[in-house]
N, C-alpha and C positions, 0 to 999 in steps of 0.2 A: 257284516262284510263290506257293504257299500260305504258305510261310515269310516271304516278302517282304511278303505282305498282312498277316500277323500281326504282323510288326515295325512296319509303318506304323500299325496299330491302336494298338499299345503306346505308339508315340511320341506319337500324337494324345491318348491318354489321360493321359500324363504332362504334355503341354502344358496340357491343360485343368485338372488338378490344381494345377499352379503358378500358373496364371491366376487360379484361384479363391482360392488363398491369397494372392496379391498383392492381389486385389480386397478381401479381408476385412482385410488389413493397411492398406489405404488407407482403408476405412471406420472402422476403429479408430482411425487418425490423425485422420480428420475429426471423430470423435465427441468429441475434445479441444478442438475450436474452439468459442468463444462468439461469437455475433453480436449487434450492437446497432444501433440507428437511428443514422446519422451526424448527425442533427440532434438527438439526444437528446430526442425527443419524449416518452418515457415515463421520464424520469429515469433510473435506474440499471437498468432493466429489460433483461434479456439473453435470447437465445434459443438453443437448441442446434442449431437447423437453419437454413440459408439460406433467406431469404424476402424479403418486403418488409414495411415498418412499416405496421401497421394504421391509422396516424394520417396520416402524409404520403405514404404509398406509395412512398418511396423504398427501394431496395435496402439490405438489412441488410449491415453490414461486419463482418468477423471482427475481434475485439479482443484476444483472449488465448486461451491454453489454461486450462482449469479447474485451479485449484490442487490440488484433490482428485485429479486425474489425473497431476499432474506427479509425477516421481520425487524422492526426497529432495534430490538434488543439483541439480535443475533449477529454473529460475525463468523466469517468462514475459517477453515482451518489454515488458510493462506494469509491471513490478516496479521499485520504487525501489532494489532490491538491484543493479540494472545500474549504478547511480552508484558510481563507484570513488574518490570523494574520501575523505580522512582526516578524521576527528573526534576531539576530545579530550572525555572525560566529565568530570564534575564530580570524580571520583576520580583524574583525571590520567592515565587509560588511553586510549591511541590505539586507535580501532576504525574499521571502515568499517560502512555501513548494513547490510551482509549479515550482520554479526555478530549482529544483532538478529532474524534470520531464526527462524522457529519459534513465534513468539509474536504474538498480536494486538497492533497498535501503535496507540496514540492519540496523535497528534503536534500540536504547536501551535508556532508562531514567535512569541516575545516578546523583550524585552531588559530587563535588570534595573533600568535606571535610569529606566524608563517610568513615569510618574505618572498616566496616564489609562486607556488601554484595557487594558495588560498585567495590572494587578492584577485586572481584571474577568475577563480570560481565564484568570488563574491560578485564581480562584474558580470558574469554569466547569469547570475540570479537576478541582478538588477535589470539586466537587459530583458530577461524573461518578464519580469514585473511590467516593464514599460509597454509590452506587446499585448498586455491583458486589459481589456476594457474595464473601466471602473465598476460597471454593473456586474461583472464576473468576479471582481476581487472579493465581494462580501461573501463568496462560496469557496474562497481559496485561503490557504495558509501556506506562506513560505517559510520554511524551518531550516535553521542552521544548527547542527549538532557538533559540539566540540569533541575532538578525540583527545583533548588535553584536559581532563576534568581537574586536575590538581591546580593548574595555572588558570584556567578560564572559570573564575568564580562568576556567580550571577552579576555582581557589581561590574567586573571587567567586561562581560558580555553586553551589559547595558550601555557602558561607555563606547564599546565598539560599535553597537548598533547606532548610536547617535552620530558618531564620527562618519559611518557610512551612509547616512541617511535612510537607515532601515529599522526606523522605530515606530512606524505606523502600526496600525492593529493587525494588519494582515501579515506582519513578520513576528517570528517567534524564535528565540535562541534557547538551546537546552544544554544544561550541564548534568551529566549522570554520574554514576559510579564507574570504576574502571572496568568492572564486570559487565555492566549494563551497557557501556559503550562498545564493548567487544562483542556482546551478544547482538546488538543492533547492527553493528558493521557486518557480522556474518550473515545476517538476513539480507542485507543489501549487495552482499558479494564485494564489500569494500575491504581492501587490505591496507593495513597501515603498520608501521613499525618505528619505534623510538629509536632514532640514531644518535641523539645527544639529549641532555636534560630539557632542552627547549625546542627540539627539532624532530619533525617526524617525516618518513617517507610514506605517501599514501596514494590510494587510487583517487582519480578525478571523475566521480560519478554524480550525476543529478538524477534523482529518482522521483517519478510522478506516481502518487497512490491516489485511488478512488476514495470515496467518502467512507468505504467500509475498510479501508487500511490495506487493500490489495495492490500490489505492484501492476502498473498498467503500462509504464514506459521507462527506459532508462537512457540517459544521455551521457556518453562517455567521452572524456577529452576536455581540452581547454579551448574556449573560443570556437567551438565547432557550430556548424549549422543546426539551429534549434528549431527548424520548421516543424518537424515531427512532434517535438515537445510541446510546441505552442498549440499545435493541432490537437493533440491529447487533452491538454489543459481545457482548452475551449470547449471540447465536446462534453468534458465531465462538469463543467461549471456553468453551462448554459441551461 
């Protein structure tokens, strides 16, 4: 009887230990989740714990795992690296967006025959580059994605890069497929529409991604104050 009682105590102790370990593992897993207001009341502000928005009082929703907590080979559900379309660089190399993983990305959508908004977007991208210290540029990729893949061949993009002094290693130009470009634009909330064979109307948005491919900041408009954009880039590349 005494031996049976001792055995029961041992079994209960083991069960408590296992339960405790599972609870800790569950808590560790939850610690990786980031929460945000579904109405985006506070712009890009996030919380580490579940609760309610202090502005609209709605329940916060989980949006992603913190990139810092992800393993080297893991990407969050919010990452653009989940897109599997193929892209051609200005050097004629075929890549997927995940090949850009590991660096902060500053991305904009343009097309080379544009005579109005795109030259100003290009100027905005170059202005951003001038404000980033050289020591930070090694952790940065400035990427221009064409919304006109039929005209903007890799050769044309390479010539465009040289003409605009954007042919250093930290610059990349991408030509995709029509469907790939549309999918990518949807992720960035960039709207564009062909209004003639060589002309498009389109949104003017520059997007900053962290090294895990998650959107951290967006700058909308032409020639706008890019103070927050620069701040975000410096925080991510330091």
